[in-house]
N, C-alpha and C positions, 0 to 999 in steps of 0.2 A: 504494500500500500504506500502511495507517495505521501509526501509531507502534508500537502493540503488535505488529502483525504483523512489522514490521521487527526488533523486539527478539527475538521468538520465533524468527524464521527465521535470524537471524544469531548468536544466542547459542550458545556451546558451553562445556562444562565441562572445565577443565584443572586437574588436581590439586585438584579439589573447589571451585575458584573460577571464577566465570563471567568470560569475556573477551568483551565485547560492545561494540566501538567503533562503535556504530551510532547514527544520528540519532534523536532522539525526535520530530522534527517539523520543519516549515519554520523558516526563520530568523525571529528575533523571538519566541522562546518567551516564555510569560507571565512578566511581572515584577510581582509584588505585594509591596510592602514590609511584610510582616507580621512585624515585629520583635517577639519574644515569648519566653515561656518555656513549656515543655511537658514532660509525662511520658507515655511510652508504656510500658505494663506488661501483665503476664499474671499471673493467679492460678493457681498450679499445682494447687491443690486443686479448683477448679471449672472451670478451663480458660478462664474469662472473660478477655477482652482489651479494652484500651481506651486512650483518649487523654484527657488533661485539659490545658487550655491557658488562658492569660490573656495579653492584649495591650493596648497602647494603640493599637488599630486597630479600626475598626468591623466588627462581625460576624465575628470571628475564626473562629467555628464553621463558616462557609461555606467556608473555605479550608484550615485546618490539619488537622483530625482526620478520619481515615478508618479504618474497621474493618469486617471481615466475619467472621461466626461460622464457626469451623472453618478459617479462613484466616490472618488476622493483623490487625495494626493499624499505621497509619502516621501520623506527624506531619510535615508539610512546611511550612517557615517561612523566616524571613529574607527575602531577595528570593525569595518562594515561587513555585514552579512547581506549581500544583495537580494537574498530571497525574501527579506522583509518587504520589499517593494511589491512583487507579484502576489505573494501570499497575503499581504495586507490588503491589497486591492480586491483579491478574491473574497476575503472575509467581509469586507465592506459591501461588496456586490450582493452578498446574501442578506444584507440589512443590518449587519453589526455596526455599531457606532465606532468612531475612531478610538475612544478609550477602551471599549471592549476588545477591539482588535489588537491594540497594543498589549493589553494584559495577556491575551492568549498567546501572542508570539513570544513575549518575554518569558512566560511560564514554561514554554517548551525549549528554551535556549539555555544551555549550560553556561554559555559565555555572555550572558546578559549584562554583566557588569562592565564589559568593555564596549558595549554598544551605546550609540546615541541615535535617537530616532525622533522624528516629528511627523504628525499625521493630522489631516483634516478630512472629514467626510462631507458628502453632498448636502447634509443638513446643517453643517457648520460646527459640529462637535469637534473638539480639539484634543490632542494628546501629545505629550513630549516626555522623553526619558533620557537621562544622562546617567550611565552606570558609574559606580563608585571607582572603577579602575580606568576610567577615561583620563587621558593625560591632562593635567592642569595647564593653563587655566581652562576649566570646562564647566559648562552649565547651560541652562535654557530657561525660557519662561513663555507663558501664554498670555495673550491679550485678546482684544475683540477681533475675531476672525483670523488670527494668526498665531503661530508658534515660531520662536527662534531658538536655535541651539548652536553651540560652538565648542570646540575643544582644541587643545594645543595652541591657545591664543596667547598673545603677548600680555594681555591684561584681562582681568575679570570684568572689565567695563564694556567689553565688545558687544555681548548680546543685549545688554540693556540699551546700548546706543542704537542697535538695530531696531529694537522695539520702538524707541522714541521716533526714529526716522520714518518707520513705516506708518506710524500713527499720524505724523505731521505731513506726510507727503500727499500730493494731489496727483490726479491722473488715473489711468486704468490700473488694473492689478499688476501688470508687468512693470509699469513705471514705478509703482510704489515699492515693489519687491527689490528692484534694482537700487532704489534709494536706500533701502536697508543694507544692501551689500556695500554701497559706497560709504555708509556710516561705519560699518565694521572695519573697513580698510582705513578710514580716517582715524579710528581709535587704536590702530596698531595691527589689527587683523591677526593672521597666522604668524606665530613667532618665527617660522622658517621663511616667510615671504609669500610669494604668489606664483601661480603657474597656469591653472585652468579654471574655467567657470562655465556655468550652464544656466539656461532659463527654459522652463517647461510650463506652459499654460494651456489648459484645456477648457472647453466650453462647459457650461453648467448642466446642460442636458445632452444626452447621447443621441446622435442621429442614426446610430447603427453602423456608421462608417468611421471607424477610429481615425483614419488618416485625415478625414475632413473635420474632426473635432479638435484638432490641435491648433491653437491660436499662435503659439510660439513653441518651437522645439529647436533651440539654438545651443551650440557648444563652441567653446574656445578650448581646443585641446591642449595647447602648449604655447604660451606667449609671455613676454616679460611684463606686460600690463593687460591682463585678461579682462578686467572690468570695462575699461574704455572700449576695447574691441567688442565686448558683448553688447554694449550700448550701440555701437556702430551697426552691428548685425541686427539689433532690434529695430532700428530705424529703417534699415533696408528691408527687413521682413514686413514692416508696416506698408512700405511702398509696394512690395510684391503681393501683399494681400489685396491691394487695390488693382494691381495688374490681373490677378486671378478673377476678381469681380468683373473687370473689363472683358476678359475672355468669355465669361458667362454671358455678358451683354452681346458680344459678337455672335455667339451661338444662337442667341434669340433674335438676331438681326436688329437689335435696338442700338443704333449707332450713336444716338444722343447719349444714352447711358454709357456706352463704351468710351465716348469722348470725355465724359465727366470722370469716369474711374481712371482711365489712363492718364488724364490730365492731372488728377490728384497725385498719382504716383510720380509722374514726371516732374511736377513742381517740387516735390520733396527730395528728388534725386536728380538735380539738373545736369550732372556730369555722366549720367547713365545713358548711353547711346540707344540701348534697346528700348527703354521707356520713351525716349524721344521719338524713336521710329514708329512704335505702335500708336502713340498718341497722334502722330502725324497721319498715319493711315486712317485712323478713326475720323480725324478732321476732314481729310480729303474725301472720304467716302460719304461724309455728311454734308458735302458741298461747301467746305470751308478751306479750299486749297491755299488761299493767301495766308491764313493763320498757320497752315501746315508747313509752309515753305521754310521758315527758320529751323524747324524741328528736323525736316528732311536734310537740310544743310548740315546740321550738327551730326546726324547719324552718318551721312555720306563721308564727312570729314574724318570721323572716327575710324571708319573702315569702308572702303569702296564696295565691298561685297554686299552691303545693304542695298545698293543700287541694283545689283543683280537680283536680289530677292524680290524687289518690287515687280520685276517682270513676271515672276512666278505666281503672284497673288491673285490676279483676275481669274485664272483657270480654276482656282479652288474657292472662289467667292469671298476672298479676303479683300478685294478691291473691285469696284464696278468694272464690267467688261466694256470699258469706254476707251477706245484707242487714243482719243485726244487727251483725256485725263492722264493716261499712262505716259504719253509723250511729254506732257507738261511736267510731270513729276521727274522724269528722267533727265529733263533739261535743267533741273535745279542744280545750282552750284553753291 
């Protein structure tokens, strides 16, 4: 029987708290020294849930953050057992709260005292654990709609600083969680320095298409300054989210919508030739060639092969089958 089956078969609710002294797997559970700081949070207005994390460890995003739309989010760190992520989500998927889930997982883990974990479920219940054997400075705390946890920090003021920053920040969930990471770094962060970071945000309700339910799924695997790079990627992802919406508009032949979505993306990333190109295509298709000219010029200057691509679009209904329009676009310099 696998670990999850053991948990589900042996778990019972007593007084609202799970009692589950069951093993999670064979001896020698995973030991990954992912000493780090993280925030797990939920936005009550949108239902979005997510994890943001930074560590002096390669590819922290492959181990620490886990989230599923309509279910919950988990951060597993310190001497991390990555199974806390999928098993935690599996238990919350059955209706267990984050506190019940964490109790069950810790009860079945012989090495619970080296673990550090944070969880939130889709109803907003929170849980955090810092084992007694986590390397100081280590600790965590819960607030309204979030938990923060950190270990191997320079100072014990890191996670309280994260909490204050999250509570004071404005913007969507991703922006507020990154504000918490910035505050941790400003307070001294990991005593070893910095190396990788990750941001994972999912929608509040599941669409049944997990790939479409991720708002952000970003990783900086190895960088001297991972947090500024993570912010750059977040801004780029926001723009590409608009590009994706523009593509949906094109599929629906709603060119005014495509012009609006591509334009929003292009305005936020003015040096991105691809965004300029597709915004120009939408404008030209919508009868606004003059507005499209400077965008085509920018794309053609970045790479002359964009001009060749223009020739291929009318055959697949990505530009009107209008020889005069095609000729006018290709004459743009």
